[in-house]
C-alpha positions in Angstrom: 88.4 -104.4 -30.6 87.4 -101.3 -32.5 85.4 -102.1 -35.6 85.9 -98.8 -37.3 89.3 -97.2 -37.5 89.5 -93.6 -36.3 90.7 -91.0 -38.7 92.7 -88.2 -37.2 91.5 -85.5 -39.7 87.8 -86.3 -39.1 88.0 -85.7 -35.3 89.5 -82.3 -35.9 86.6 -81.3 -38.3 84.0 -82.2 -35.7 85.8 -80.2 -33.0 85.4 -77.0 -35.1 81.7 -77.8 -35.7 81.2 -78.2 -32.0 82.8 -74.8 -31.3 80.6 -73.2 -34.0 77.4 -74.7 -32.6 78.4 -73.7 -29.0 79.2 -70.1 -30.1 75.9 -69.8 -31.9 74.0 -71.2 -29.0 75.6 -68.6 -26.7 74.6 -65.9 -29.1 71.0 -67.1 -29.1 70.9 -67.1 -25.2 72.5 -63.6 -25.1 70.0 -62.3 -27.7 67.0 -63.7 -25.8 68.3 -62.2 -22.6 68.7 -58.8 -24.3 65.1 -58.9 -25.7 63.7 -59.9 -22.3 65.7 -57.1 -20.6 64.4 -54.5 -23.1 60.8 -55.6 -22.6 61.1 -55.4 -18.8 62.8 -52.0 -19.1 60.0 -50.6 -21.3 57.3 -52.0 -19.0 58.7 -50.2 -15.9 60.1 -47.1 -17.6 58.3 -43.8 -16.7 56.9 -42.0 -19.6 58.5 -38.6 -20.3 56.8 -35.6 -18.8 54.8 -33.7 -21.4 56.5 -30.5 -22.5 54.7 -27.2 -22.3 54.3 -25.4 -25.5 56.3 -22.2 -25.9 54.4 -19.0 -25.5 53.5 -17.2 -28.7 54.9 -13.7 -29.0 52.2 -11.1 -28.7 49.7 -13.5 -27.1 47.8 -12.6 -24.0 49.3 -13.9 -20.8 45.9 -15.1 -19.4 43.5 -17.5 -20.9 41.0 -15.8 -23.3 37.4 -15.6 -22.4 34.8 -16.0 -25.0 32.2 -13.2 -25.0 30.1 -14.8 -27.7 27.4 -17.0 -26.3 25.5 -19.7 -28.1 22.0 -18.7 -29.2 19.1 -20.3 -27.4 18.5 -23.9 -28.7 22.0 -24.4 -29.9 24.2 -27.1 -28.2 27.8 -28.3 -28.6 27.9 -31.9 -29.9 31.7 -32.4 -30.1 35.0 -30.7 -29.7 38.2 -31.9 -31.5 41.7 -30.6 -32.2 42.2 -29.3 -35.7 45.9 -28.4 -36.0 46.5 -25.3 -33.7 42.8 -24.7 -33.4 39.8 -26.4 -31.8 36.9 -27.5 -34.0 33.6 -27.1 -32.2 30.5 -28.9 -33.7 27.4 -26.9 -32.8 23.8 -28.1 -33.6 20.7 -26.1 -33.3 17.4 -25.3 -35.0 19.1 -23.5 -37.8 21.3 -26.6 -38.6 24.8 -27.8 -37.9 27.9 -25.7 -38.0 31.6 -26.1 -37.2 33.3 -23.3 -35.5 37.1 -22.9 -35.3 38.5 -21.5 -32.0 42.1 -20.3 -31.7 42.8 -21.1 -28.1 45.8 -18.6 -27.9 44.0 -15.5 -29.2 40.4 -16.5 -28.5 39.4 -15.7 -32.1 36.3 -17.6 -33.2 35.5 -18.2 -36.9 32.9 -20.2 -38.8 34.4 -23.0 -40.8 31.4 -25.0 -42.2 27.7 -24.5 -42.0 25.1 -27.0 -43.1 
């Protein structure tokens, strides 16, 4: 018949272990489904619309026009944002210079000259 006798306490201990393993397995499945759901949501989510900057008090309502022209032989090599201003790299026969332009007021100033 049965070679090994069954112990009643031992079967009860294994039942608890089986419940623990099953519960942890369910948590793994739910966690994986959550991660996949978040990834899919982020792939198909529309990016938020960019917000318009608030108008500066005292600033002109129209875009400023620059009355200063570049001298003959000068050319713009690059334009980059520099905080609230635009940095404009200008090259010419006199050398390189970086001009700062405030786009709100249209004020142009010399930052660096080589």
